[in-house]
C-alpha positions in Angstrom: 0.0 0.0 0.0 1.4 3.4 -0.9 0.1 5.3 2.1 0.9 3.6 5.4 -0.1 5.0 8.8 3.5 5.9 9.4 3.6 8.0 6.3 0.3 9.7 7.3 1.8 10.5 10.7 4.9 12.0 9.0 2.8 14.2 6.8 0.6 15.5 9.6 3.7 16.0 11.8 5.4 18.0 9.1 2.5 20.1 7.9 0.0 20.1 10.8 0.7 21.2 14.3 1.5 17.7 15.6 1.1 14.1 14.3 -2.1 13.5 16.1 -3.9 16.6 14.8 -5.3 15.0 11.7 -8.1 17.6 11.3 -5.9 20.7 10.6 -6.5 22.2 7.2 -2.8 22.2 6.4 -2.4 18.5 7.2 -5.4 17.6 5.2 -4.2 19.7 2.2 -0.7 18.0 2.4 -2.3 14.6 2.6 -4.5 15.3 -0.4 -1.5 16.6 -2.3 0.4 13.4 -1.6 -2.6 11.3 -2.8 -3.0 13.5 -5.9 0.6 13.0 -6.9 0.3 9.2 -6.5 -2.9 9.1 -8.6 -1.4 11.3 -11.2 1.6 8.9 -11.6 -0.8 5.9 -11.8 -2.8 7.6 -14.5 0.3 8.2 -16.6 0.7 4.5 -16.8 -3.0 3.5 -16.9 -4.6 6.1 -19.2 -8.0 4.3 -19.4 -8.5 3.9 -15.6 -11.6 6.1 -15.4 -12.5 5.3 -11.8 -9.1 6.6 -10.7 -9.5 9.6 -12.9 -12.9 10.3 -11.2 -11.3 9.9 -7.8 -8.5 12.3 -8.8 -10.9 15.0 -9.9 -12.8 14.6 -6.6 -9.6 14.9 -4.6 -8.5 18.0 -6.4 -11.9 19.6 -5.7 -11.6 18.7 -2.0 -8.2 20.2 -1.8 -9.4 23.4 -3.6 -12.3 23.8 -1.1 -9.9 23.5 1.8 -7.5 26.0 0.2 -10.4 28.4 -0.3 -11.4 28.0 3.3 -7.9 28.6 4.5 -7.6 31.7 2.3 -10.8 33.1 3.8 -9.9 32.4 7.4 -6.1 33.0 7.6 -4.3 34.3 4.5 -0.8 33.8 6.1 -1.4 30.1 6.7 -2.7 29.8 3.2 0.4 31.5 1.7 2.7 29.3 3.9 1.1 26.0 2.8 1.1 27.0 -0.9 4.8 27.8 -0.6 5.6 24.6 1.4 3.9 22.3 -1.1 4.8 24.2 -4.3 1.2 24.3 -5.5 1.7 27.2 -7.8 4.1 27.1 -10.7 
């Protein structure tokens, strides 16, 4: 499995406040970004996997909503997570 519980804890520890705070917007955005990257690589190999494509589109939408929420609530946290994850090219 590509996403173990240790990897999740590492993501939340790095981007959230602590490893057990799985509800923070930054941690969730980082987790979604990791999953999006994995699904994107999968789709490069398996072009006709439409269920994965659908899941990827839903994940991107969820990440977008969380980013919009963070932008409304705290612009500095939004800018920090965008910079950390290199979401803008």
